[in-house]
N, C-alpha and C positions, 0 to 999 in steps of 0.2 A: 429517450436516451438515458435518463437518470436511473430508471429501474434496471436497464441493461448494464450500466456502469456499475451499480451497486451489486448486482448479481455476480458479475465477473470478479469484483473484489472479494466477495464472500467465497466464491469458488477457489480462489487463490489461497485464502486462509485455510479452508477445508483441506485443500491439497497438501498445504505445509504441515497440518496436524497429522494427516495420514502418512506423509513421508517421515516425519519425526517418529511415529510409532514403528515404522518398518526399520528405522535406523537405531532404534533403541538398543543399547548394549554395544554399539560400535563407537568409534572415535569421531564420527561425523555428527554434526548438529544441523538441524534445519531451522531456520528462523524466517519470519515474515515481519514486516513493519509497515506502518502507515505514517507517512511524513506530516499528516495534518492537511487541512485545506489550504492549498497553495494557489496563489493568484497566477494562473497560466492561461494560455490560449484555450486549453481544454475546458477549464473551469468557466471561462467566459462563454464558450460555445455551448456547453451543456446546461449551465445554470444562470447565465446572464451576468449581471453586475453583482455577484455574490462577493462578500468580503472574504479575503484570504490573506495568508502570510506571504512573505517574499520567498522566492525560489532559493535564496541563499539560506534562509532559516529552515526551510523545508528539507534541505539537503544535509543538514547537521547530523541527524540520526544515521543516515546512510554512510556518511563519511566516517562517523565515529565507529560504526560496525565494521 
C-alpha cells in the first residue's frame, strides 16, 4: 500500500505541473500542496504507529490557501 500511495501522490504533483503549463499566460493558477505527515486513520492503516502531526496543524496550509 505504501508504494501505491506514494505513486498516487506523485501522479497528482505531475498532473498539477502539466496543468500549470497549459494554463500559463491565463489568469488561472494551478497549485498542489502536501500537508505533511498527519496522524489519521489512513496513516495508521498504511504505516502503523508512525508519528504524525495533528489534523488541525495539517489543515493550516489548506485553510490558508
